[in-house]
MDTraj code that builds the backbone (N, CA, C; nanometers):
import mdtraj as md
import numpy as np

residues = "MET LYS ASN PHE LYS ARG HIS GLY ASP ILE ASN LEU TYR PRO ILE THR LYS GLU GLU TYR GLU LYS ILE GLN SER ASP ILE ILE ASN HIS ASN GLY ASN PHE VAL ILE GLN GLU GLY GLU THR THR GLY HIS LYS HIS LEU LEU THR VAL GLU LYS THR ASP PHE LEU GLU ILE LYS LYS MET PRO ASN GLY LEU TYR ALA PHE ILE THR LYS GLU ASN ALA MET LEU THR HIS GLU ASP HIS LYS GLN LEU THR ILE PRO LYS GLU THR TYR TYR ILE GLU VAL ARG GLU ARG GLU VAL ASP ASN PHE ALA ASP PHE THR ILE ARG GLN VAL ILE ASP".split()
xyz = np.array([
    [0.1490, 1.0837, -1.0390],
    [0.1973, 0.9853, -0.9430],
    [0.3167, 0.9127, -1.0025],
    [0.4167, 0.8925, -0.9216],
    [0.5329, 0.8215, -0.9707],
    [0.5288, 0.6759, -0.9229],
    [0.6169, 0.5971, -0.9783],
    [0.6317, 0.4565, -0.9424],
    [0.5106, 0.3708, -0.9780],
    [0.4281, 0.4148, -1.0729],
    [0.3172, 0.3301, -1.1114],
    [0.3691, 0.2184, -1.2010],
    [0.2921, 0.1107, -1.2086],
    [0.3274, -0.0036, -1.2925],
    [0.2248, -0.0120, -1.4045],
    [0.2745, -0.0324, -1.5262],
    [0.1860, -0.0417, -1.6418],
    [0.1903, -0.1835, -1.6961],
    [0.0719, -0.2351, -1.7269],
    [0.0593, -0.3687, -1.7833],
    [-0.0471, -0.3613, -1.8921],
    [-0.0036, -0.3303, -2.0147],
    [-0.0989, -0.3104, -2.1235],
    [-0.1832, -0.1877, -2.0955],
    [-0.3162, -0.2054, -2.0952],
    [-0.4055, -0.0913, -2.0711],
    [-0.4419, -0.0749, -1.9240],
    [-0.3719, -0.1454, -1.8364],
    [-0.3934, -0.1351, -1.6923],
    [-0.2758, -0.0604, -1.6298],
    [-0.3056, 0.0380, -1.5489],
    [-0.2039, 0.1086, -1.4711],
    [-0.2322, 0.0828, -1.3235],
    [-0.1276, 0.0477, -1.2489],
    [-0.1397, 0.0242, -1.1055],
    [-0.0638, 0.1347, -1.0328],
    [-0.1359, 0.2118, -0.9533],
    [-0.0766, 0.3227, -0.8802],
    [-0.0624, 0.2854, -0.7333],
    [0.0561, 0.3091, -0.6759],
    [0.0740, 0.2782, -0.5344],
    [-0.0063, 0.3737, -0.4464],
    [-0.0634, 0.3189, -0.3399],
    [-0.1330, 0.3992, -0.2407],
    [-0.0808, 0.3579, -0.1025],
    [-0.1137, 0.4360, -0.0033],
    [-0.0700, 0.4048, 0.1324],
    [-0.1662, 0.3063, 0.1980],
    [-0.1220, 0.2485, 0.3057],
    [-0.2068, 0.1585, 0.3838],
    [-0.3329, 0.2316, 0.4291],
    [-0.3183, 0.3565, 0.4706],
    [-0.4316, 0.4354, 0.5174],
    [-0.5336, 0.4583, 0.4053],
    [-0.4848, 0.4889, 0.2855],
    [-0.5757, 0.5077, 0.1711],
    [-0.6495, 0.3780, 0.1401],
    [-0.5787, 0.2664, 0.1468],
    [-0.6401, 0.1355, 0.1203],
    [-0.7487, 0.1052, 0.2231],
    [-0.7186, 0.1300, 0.3483],
    [-0.8139, 0.0988, 0.4552],
    [-0.9382, 0.1862, 0.4494],
    [-0.9296, 0.3043, 0.3878],
    [-1.0451, 0.3932, 0.3735],
    [-1.1442, 0.3434, 0.2681],
    [-1.1023, 0.2541, 0.1813],
    [-1.1912, 0.2036, 0.0760],
    [-1.2984, 0.1176, 0.1411],
    [-1.4218, 0.1637, 0.1319],
    [-1.5346, 0.0942, 0.1932],
    [-1.5849, -0.0138, 0.0991],
    [-1.5345, -0.1354, 0.1194],
    [-1.5720, -0.2453, 0.0321],
    [-1.5411, -0.3769, 0.1016],
    [-1.6126, -0.4801, 0.0643],
    [-1.5837, -0.6132, 0.1161],
    [-1.4582, -0.6681, 0.0504],
    [-1.3915, -0.7588, 0.1198],
    [-1.2761, -0.8291, 0.0651],
    [-1.3282, -0.9349, -0.0317],
    [-1.2660, -0.9453, -0.1478],
    [-1.3069, -1.0411, -0.2503],
    [-1.2355, -1.1737, -0.2280],
    [-1.3118, -1.2828, -0.2286],
    [-1.2530, -1.4157, -0.2197],
    [-1.1905, -1.4544, -0.3529],
    [-1.0798, -1.5279, -0.3463],
    [-1.0127, -1.5756, -0.4671],
    [-0.9382, -1.7042, -0.4325],
    [-0.8900, -1.7734, -0.5323],
    [-0.8188, -1.8997, -0.5112],
    [-0.6679, -1.8870, -0.5356],
    [-0.6163, -1.7656, -0.5295],
    [-0.4749, -1.7415, -0.5600],
    [-0.4569, -1.6836, -0.6991],
    [-0.5633, -1.6883, -0.7789],
    [-0.5673, -1.6274, -0.9124],
    [-0.6859, -1.5326, -0.9155],
    [-0.6633, -1.4126, -0.9713],
    [-0.7726, -1.3168, -0.9809],
    [-0.7584, -1.2361, -1.1086],
    [-0.8637, -1.2318, -1.1877],
    [-0.8647, -1.1548, -1.3119],
    [-0.8992, -1.0101, -1.2786],
    [-0.8006, -0.9204, -1.2986],
    [-0.8231, -0.7778, -1.2737],
    [-0.9076, -0.7178, -1.3853],
    [-0.8755, -0.7516, -1.5090],
    [-0.9530, -0.7055, -1.6246],
    [-0.9488, -0.8113, -1.7323],
    [-1.0563, -0.8180, -1.8080],
    [-1.0639, -0.9082, -1.9230],
    [-1.0848, -0.8237, -2.0469],
    [-1.0150, -0.8595, -2.1552],
    [-1.0256, -0.7839, -2.2795],
    [-1.1656, -0.7873, -2.3361],
    [-1.2153, -0.6719, -2.3770],
    [-1.3495, -0.6620, -2.4321],
    [-1.3601, -0.7292, -2.5681],
    [-1.2500, -0.7306, -2.6420],
    [-1.2515, -0.7853, -2.7774],
    [-1.1902, -0.9243, -2.7825],
    [-1.0734, -0.9404, -2.7220],
    [-0.9983, -1.0654, -2.7348],
    [-1.0313, -1.1685, -2.6284],
    [-1.0829, -1.1251, -2.5138],
    [-1.1058, -1.2172, -2.4037],
    [-0.9789, -1.2480, -2.3257],
    [-0.8675, -1.1861, -2.3650],
    [-0.7434, -1.2049, -2.2895],
    [-0.7594, -1.1420, -2.1515],
    [-0.6821, -1.1935, -2.0543],
    [-0.7006, -1.1522, -1.9157],
    [-0.5728, -1.0982, -1.8530],
    [-0.5892, -0.9973, -1.7678],
    [-0.4829, -0.9515, -1.6799],
    [-0.5031, -1.0307, -1.5505],
    [-0.4201, -1.1326, -1.5296],
    [-0.4380, -1.2274, -1.4202],
    [-0.3339, -1.2039, -1.3122],
    [-0.3806, -1.1753, -1.1914],
    [-0.2946, -1.1564, -1.0754],
    [-0.2868, -1.2895, -1.0016],
    [-0.1640, -1.3375, -0.9749],
    [-0.1446, -1.4696, -0.9157],
    [-0.0513, -1.4617, -0.7959],
    [-0.0883, -1.5343, -0.6894],
    [-0.0044, -1.5484, -0.5707],
    [0.0057, -1.6966, -0.5362],
    [0.1100, -1.7299, -0.4593],
    [0.1332, -1.8694, -0.4227],
    [0.0269, -1.9225, -0.3267],
    [-0.0148, -1.8403, -0.2300],
    [-0.1164, -1.8788, -0.1318],
    [-0.2235, -1.7702, -0.1267],
    [-0.3470, -1.8103, -0.1032],
    [-0.4581, -1.7150, -0.1075],
    [-0.4432, -1.6005, -0.0078],
    [-0.3812, -1.6269, 0.1079],
    [-0.3694, -1.5189, 0.2061],
    [-0.2565, -1.4211, 0.1748],
    [-0.1869, -1.4385, 0.0621],
    [-0.0824, -1.3449, 0.0190],
    [-0.1395, -1.2252, -0.0565],
    [-0.2711, -1.2260, -0.0832],
    [-0.3325, -1.1205, -0.1640],
    [-0.4687, -1.0857, -0.1066],
    [-0.4913, -0.9562, -0.0853],
    [-0.6221, -0.9080, -0.0410],
    [-0.6714, -0.8090, -0.1455],
    [-0.7961, -0.8269, -0.1892],
    [-0.8519, -0.7461, -0.2987],
    [-0.9835, -0.6842, -0.2545],
    [-1.0019, -0.5569, -0.2916],
    [-1.1291, -0.4882, -0.2707],
    [-1.1771, -0.4349, -0.4058],
    [-1.3074, -0.4460, -0.4303],
    [-1.3651, -0.3850, -0.5503],
    [-1.4141, -0.2459, -0.5120],
    [-1.3657, -0.1463, -0.5825],
    [-1.4013, -0.0078, -0.5528],
    [-1.5376, 0.0266, -0.6140],
    [-1.6021, 0.1316, -0.5671],
    [-1.7332, 0.1702, -0.6203],
    [-1.7345, 0.1928, -0.7723],
    [-1.6200, 0.2306, -0.8310],
    [-1.6149, 0.2534, -0.9756],
    [-1.5966, 0.1251, -1.0562],
    [-1.5943, 0.0084, -0.9879],
    [-1.5831, -0.1199, -1.0567],
    [-1.4403, -0.1684, -1.0753],
    [-1.3428, -0.0850, -1.0423],
    [-1.2030, -0.1251, -1.0515],
    [-1.1586, -0.1805, -0.9165],
    [-1.0315, -0.2183, -0.9052],
    [-0.9859, -0.2882, -0.7856],
    [-0.8721, -0.2174, -0.7140],
    [-0.8642, -0.2450, -0.5847],
    [-0.7510, -0.2070, -0.5004],
    [-0.7042, -0.3351, -0.4345],
    [-0.5733, -0.3461, -0.4111],
    [-0.5249, -0.4690, -0.3477],
    [-0.3941, -0.4457, -0.2741],
    [-0.3650, -0.5403, -0.1847],
    [-0.2367, -0.5447, -0.1159],
    [-0.1755, -0.6815, -0.1409],
    [-0.0458, -0.6818, -0.1670],
    [0.0276, -0.8078, -0.1813],
    [0.1076, -0.8296, -0.0536],
    [0.0871, -0.9440, 0.0082],
    [0.1593, -0.9754, 0.1314],
    [0.2861, -1.0552, 0.1019],
    [0.2976, -1.1041, -0.0177],
    [0.4191, -1.1640, -0.0749],
    [0.4200, -1.1232, -0.2213],
    [0.5294, -1.1505, -0.2924],
    [0.5346, -1.1137, -0.4343],
    [0.4187, -1.1777, -0.5095],
    [0.3636, -1.1022, -0.6032],
    [0.2568, -1.1510, -0.6905],
    [0.3024, -1.1337, -0.8346],
    [0.2389, -1.2073, -0.9245],
    [0.2699, -1.1977, -1.0672],
    [0.1447, -1.1518, -1.1414],
    [0.1636, -1.0604, -1.2352],
    [0.0558, -1.0156, -1.3218],
    [0.0898, -1.0615, -1.4625],
    [0.0024, -1.1426, -1.5209],
    [0.0277, -1.1984, -1.6539],
    [-0.0865, -1.1635, -1.7488],
    [-0.0560, -1.1730, -1.8776],
    [-0.1521, -1.1463, -1.9851],
    [-0.0956, -1.2117, -2.1103],
    [-0.1808, -1.2591, -2.1957],
    [-0.1369, -1.3291, -2.3160],
    [-0.0503, -1.2430, -2.4085],
    [-0.0692, -1.1123, -2.4075],
    [0.0026, -1.0242, -2.5003],
    [0.1095, -0.9364, -2.4359],
    [0.1320, -0.9491, -2.3050],
    [0.2259, -0.8621, -2.2354],
    [0.3252, -0.9437, -2.1547],
    [0.4381, -0.8827, -2.1233],
    [0.5368, -0.9482, -2.0385],
    [0.4814, -0.9649, -1.8975],
    [0.5299, -1.0672, -1.8309],
    [0.4931, -1.0902, -1.6916],
    [0.5469, -0.9760, -1.6059],
    [0.4685, -0.9308, -1.5101],
    [0.5060, -0.8203, -1.4237],
    [0.5053, -0.8682, -1.2790],
    [0.6141, -0.8447, -1.2075],
    [0.6205, -0.8806, -1.0656],
    [0.5694, -0.7638, -0.9822],
    [0.4766, -0.7927, -0.8926],
    [0.4245, -0.6944, -0.7990],
    [0.4911, -0.7242, -0.6646],
    [0.5714, -0.6321, -0.6121],
    [0.6454, -0.6603, -0.4887],
    [0.5550, -0.6755, -0.3671],
    [0.6028, -0.7548, -0.2715],
    [0.5247, -0.7777, -0.1500],
    [0.5099, -0.6493, -0.0686],
    [0.4037, -0.6502, 0.0115],
    [0.3740, -0.5410, 0.1032],
    [0.3558, -0.4068, 0.0333],
    [0.2906, -0.4105, -0.0812],
    [0.2574, -0.2872, -0.1509],
    [0.1068, -0.2826, -0.1751],
    [0.0539, -0.1614, -0.1755],
    [-0.0881, -0.1386, -0.1992],
    [-0.1027, -0.0685, -0.3338],
    [-0.1992, -0.1109, -0.4119],
    [-0.2213, -0.0506, -0.5434],
    [-0.3691, -0.0287, -0.5688],
    [-0.3971, 0.0727, -0.6500],
    [-0.5298, 0.0884, -0.7091],
    [-0.5129, 0.0765, -0.8594],
    [-0.6146, 0.0240, -0.9224],
    [-0.6134, 0.0042, -1.0672],
    [-0.6770, 0.1245, -1.1354],
    [-0.6150, 0.1698, -1.2433],
    [-0.6697, 0.2778, -1.3248],
    [-0.6602, 0.2329, -1.4696],
    [-0.7718, 0.2375, -1.5419],
    [-0.7722, 0.1975, -1.6823],
    [-0.7047, 0.3032, -1.7677],
    [-0.6324, 0.2593, -1.8682],
    [-0.5664, 0.3488, -1.9642],
    [-0.6731, 0.4244, -2.0435],
    [-0.6466, 0.5510, -2.0714],
    [-0.7363, 0.6322, -2.1535],
    [-0.6596, 0.6843, -2.2736],
    [-0.7341, 0.7156, -2.3783],
    [-0.6730, 0.7729, -2.4969],
    [-0.7559, 0.8919, -2.5425],
    [-0.6920, 0.9830, -2.6154],
    [-0.7599, 1.1007, -2.6687],
    [-0.7670, 1.0854, -2.8197],
    [-0.8882, 1.0991, -2.8746],
    [-0.9084, 1.0938, -3.0190],
    [-0.9044, 1.2372, -3.0714],
    [-0.7926, 1.2744, -3.1319],
    [-0.7753, 1.4111, -3.1807],
    [-0.8623, 1.4436, -3.3012],
    [-0.9210, 1.3408, -3.3628],
    [-1.0041, 1.3630, -3.4811],
    [-1.1528, 1.3641, -3.4484],
    [-1.1878, 1.3397, -3.3233],
    [-1.3291, 1.3389, -3.2823],
    [-1.3482, 1.4372, -3.1676],
    [-1.3168, 1.5624, -3.1942],
    [-1.3321, 1.6689, -3.0947],
    [-1.2620, 1.6367, -2.9633],
    [-1.1447, 1.5750, -2.9739],
    [-1.0625, 1.5430, -2.8572],
    [-1.1374, 1.4573, -2.7538],
    [-1.2164, 1.3642, -2.8025],
    [-1.2904, 1.2741, -2.7157],
    [-1.1941, 1.1873, -2.6357],
    [-1.2186, 1.1752, -2.5051],
    [-1.1380, 1.0882, -2.4187],
    [-1.2180, 0.9613, -2.3949],
    [-1.1527, 0.8467, -2.4118],
    [-1.2216, 0.7192, -2.3903],
    [-1.1217, 0.6169, -2.3347],
    [-1.1782, 0.5111, -2.2765],
    [-1.0929, 0.4047, -2.2252],
    [-1.0384, 0.3230, -2.3404],
    [-0.9162, 0.2740, -2.3231],
    [-0.8562, 0.1857, -2.4216],
    [-0.9266, 0.0512, -2.4135],
    [-0.9585, -0.0052, -2.5278],
    [-1.0213, -0.1382, -2.5332],
    [-0.9204, -0.2374, -2.5827],
    [-0.9026, -0.3427, -2.5062],
    [-0.8058, -0.4490, -2.5354],
    [-0.8455, -0.5283, -2.6571],
])
top = md.Topology()
chain = top.add_chain()
for i, resn in enumerate(residues, 1):
    res = top.add_residue(resn, chain, resSeq=i)
    for name in ("N", "CA", "C"):
        top.add_atom(name, md.element.get_by_symbol(name[0]), res)
traj = md.Trajectory(xyz[None], top)
């Protein structure tokens, strides 16, 4: 997939409105700030922020990750990464970064923050 956005160990892949609407999940309430992921080791957070609560709609997918639409520009921040602007009117799904351990029989595992 092209045009994905990377923010540390989080990758955001664009999806269509139709793909987003097919996700069978309730809309998550938030106050304009929403933690997409929290570091397992450091406790640092990937925080998605919008000016008004109705500028962001979030669904939790069955795999525990998130899909969302930004109705205005949103900001993604983290203590160890540069701020990332998420453009308005875009749909994204979250995919965790994975790594391959070449010394452990090519084991694939999620990156831990």
